[in-house]
N, C-alpha and C positions, 0 to 999 in steps of 0.2 A: 954811672955811680948809682948805688942803691941807697935810698934814705929810709930811715925808720921813724915813724910818727909815734910819739909817746905822749900821753896825757898825764898831767899832774893830777893827784887825787882831787884837788880843788876844781879842776875842769869837769871831772866826772860828776861831782856834786852839783856844779852849776848847770850841767846838762839836765840832770834829774829835776832840779828846781825849775828850770826853764820849761821843761815838758809839762810839769804839774801846773805852772802858772798859765801857760797857753791853753792847756786842756780845760782849765776852769773858765777861761774866757769864752771858749767855743769848742764843743765836742769835735774832735778830729784835728784841731789846730795844733795840739801837742804832737800828734803824729807827723804833721807837716813839718814842724820844727825839727823833729828827730830825723826825718827823711833828708832835709836840707843839710843838717849838721853832718850826717854820715856821708852824704854825697861830697861835701867839701872836704871831709876828712880823707876820703879816698884820693881826692885831687891833690892834696898837699904834698905827699911824698913824690909825686911824679915830677914836680917842678917847684920845689920850695923856694928857690932863689927869686921867684916872681914877687914874693912878699917881703916887705921891708922888716928889718930887725927892729924890735921894740926894746930889747934889753939883752945885752951880750949875744948869745946865739939863739935867742927866742924870737920867733917870727909870728906874725898875726895875720889871720885871714878872717875878715868880718863877714857875717852872714848878710845876705840881702834882706831888705825889709819885706815883711809879709804881714797880712792881716786877714781877718775873717772875710770870706767871700761876700760880695754884695748880693743881697737878696731883695727882690722887689715885693711889694705887696703890702 
């Protein structure tokens, strides 16, 4: 069976807001956020039943935590 992933407009707005927020914290961190987001987005339609329903037919996949790389000095 083929699944189609669709994002609500609110999700697109949240992704843009998230990118900007992370990029303000550390240059390149917004890019890491987008990379992770889109990697997970590709994964979802492959096996959406792995993720629990949160409302009607809506399912959720949380992103793993990430932060600025540790720098010494």
